[in-house]
N, C-alpha and C positions, 0 to 999 in steps of 0.2 A: 584635285587640281587638274584642270583641263590642259591639254597640250596645245600650244599656239601653232598656227599655220606657219609653214616654212617656205622659203623661196631661196634655195641653196644652189650655189655653183661651186664645184670643187675644181681646183687647179692642181693637176697631178701629173705624174709620170710613173713608169714602172720602177718601183723601189719599195723597200720595206716601210719607209715612213709614209709613202703614199698609200700603200695597202692598208695601213692602220685606219685611215679615214674611210676608204671605200667599204671596208669590212664593217666598221662601226655603223655607217649609214645603212648598209644592207641588213645588219642585225636588228637595227631599230625600225626598219621598214620605212625609212624616210625617202620621199622623192627628191631627186636632185639632178641638176644639169652638170656637165663636165666639160672642162677645157683641158686638153692634153698639152702640156708644156713641152715644147720641142727642145730638149736639152742639147742635142747635137748641134743645133743652129743657134744656141745661146739665147733662147727665148726667155730664160730665167733672168737674163741681164738686161732685157729690154725695159725701157722706162715705163711702159704700160704695166708690166708685171711688177716692177719695183714699187709702183704706187700701191700695190696690194701687199707685197711683202718686201720691205726695204732691204732685207737680208738676202734676197735673190735665191731662195731655196724653195723646193716643194716639200710638203703640200701647202696650199693656202686655200682660203675659202671666203666667199662673200655670202651674206644672208640679207637679202633685200627686205625681208619681213621685219628686220630689226628696227627699221624706220629711219636709218641714216645711210645715205648713199655712199658716204666715205668710209663706212665701217667695214673692216676686214679682219680676218683671223689668220695667223700663221704660227708655226711651230706645232708639230703633230699632237703633242700632249695637250697643248692649249685648245686645239680644235676639238679633240676628243672630250675634254672636260666641258667645253661649251655645249657640245651636242647633248651630253647627258644632263647637264644642268638645265638646259632650255627645253629639251624635247623628250627626255626619258622620265616622264611623270609617273610611270608605273614601275620604274626601277628595274628594267630588264637587264641593264648592263651596269647598274650603279646601286648605291645604297643611300638612304636619306642623309642629307647633310647633318652633321653633328653626331652621327653614330660612330661607334668604334670602327665598324666596317668601312665607313666612308673614308676615315683617315688611314686605315690600313691599305685601302685601294690606292690612295695617294702615295703611300710609301713605295709601293711596287711600280706605280706609274712613273714616279720620279727616278726610281732605281733603273728602269729601262732607259728613260730619256737622258739621264745624266751618266749612266754607267755602260750598259750593254751597247746601246747605239753608238756612242762615240768610240768606245774601245774596239768593237767589231768593225766599225767603219774604218778606223785607222789600220786595223789588220788587213782589211780588204785592199786599202790603198797600197800599202807597202808590198803586199803579196801579188797584186794584180796590175797595178797602175803606176808603180814607182818610176820616176824619170831618171833615177840614178843609173850610171853606166853598168854597174854590177848590183846584184841583189844585196839587200841589207839584212843579213840574218838576225842581227840584234833587234832591229825594229820589228821584223816579222814575229820573232819569238816573243818579244815584249808584249805586243798587242794580242797575239793569239793566246798566249798564256793568261793574260788578264781576262780575255773573253771566257776562257775555260774556267777561270776562278769564279767569275760571275755566274756562269751556267751551273757550276757546282753549288753555289749559294742557293740558287733556285731549286736545284735537285734535292738538296737537304731540306729546304723548307717544305717542298711538296711531300716529302716523306713523313713530315710531322703533322700535316693537315689531315683532318678527318674527311675531307672532300676531295674532289678532282680538280680544284681550282686554287688560285693564289689566295683568294679571300672568300670565306663563307662557302655557300653551296651553289654558287652560280658563276658563270663567266662574267668578267667585268672588262672595262676598257683597259685595265692593266694586263689582263691575260692577252687581249688582242695585241696590245703594243709589243709585248714580249714575244708572242707567237710569230709575228711578222719577221723578226730578226732570227729567231731560232730556225724558222723555215728556210732561211738562206745560209745556214751553217756550212753547207757543202761548198759554197763559194769562198768561204773563209778557210776551207780545208780543215774543218772541225767535224769529227764523227760524233753525232749526238748519241750514239749507242754507248758512249763512254759514261753517259748520265741516264741510267735506265728509267728513273722516275720522270725525269724531264721528257724523255723520249715518249713515254706512254701519254703524258699530258699533251704533248704536241700532236700525237696521233688522234687523241680524242677530239681536240679542237679542229683538226684538219677535216674531220668527218662532217662537220656542221655545214649544211647547204649554203647558208649566208656567207660563211667564211670562204667556201669554194668559189662562190660567185664574186665576192669582193676581191679575192686574190687574182682574178682575171681582169680587173679594171685598173688601168686601161688595157685593151686587148694587145697581145703581143706574144712573142715566143716565151715559153716557160723556161726560165734559167735553170731550174732543177733538171730539166730534160736536156737543154743545150749543153750543159757541162759534161754530159756523158759522152759527147762526140767531140774529140779533140779539135777537128777542123772547124766545126761550127762554133766551138767555144772560143777559139783563137780569133775567128772572124768577129764574134761578138765583142771581145776585148779590144781588138784593133779599132772597131767602130766607135768605141768610147774614149780611147786614149787621146785622140786629137782634141776633142772639146774639153777634156779634163786638163790637158796641158795648157790650152788657151786660158782656161779659168785660173789655173795656178799662176800663169804669167800676169794676168790682169790683177789678181789679188796681191802680187808682189810689188805693184807700182806704188810709189810713195805719194802721199797727198790725197 
């Protein structure tokens, strides 16, 4: 089966969910244009962006080659699945539809999107961006420990596989999705060395050139380096708190 021509535009920002798509695109070798969504200036709430993703979150994507100018994609897992369904005819990051491996990949892709991402995201919020006057230890512990439990689940799974990946003998979109969040574990104050098999898996995927390239899209400071300097890290957090607080206020409005 031949691979159709693509005309892709990625709407993204520096975040684990955004990196999922840029890494997938780089691994597949697909050409694409990019629009950086300025979260600090609430561009994700602008009507123009909401016409692409009504949920007002990144990433999102347009594919003009689909033949419908109104067609858009949102939710990182949906975009990843679309890219391999439409453009991975040689199954570099996927398996043929209907095979056992295809459905096992879906297991782990949904595991990340419904489990690791939301739990680790909530841990990040209460640890780094809570608007409460005092820290909320219960909330922080709840979400950090649930993230650890999910990491432990992956760690044990990787111990039982005969390969270096979540499914079969190659990296899939599920590995990419999970890697992007494990790569930011230090922001969640989780030490990945607690999970040695997961740590080795992370290191192997980190060495891939396309992963390294996609992880730097869009360009900006590397949070894993920023976090090592307390002054730079506090500046980074302060720069995000204002727009996050504005978003929470907007979301709390009735009607």
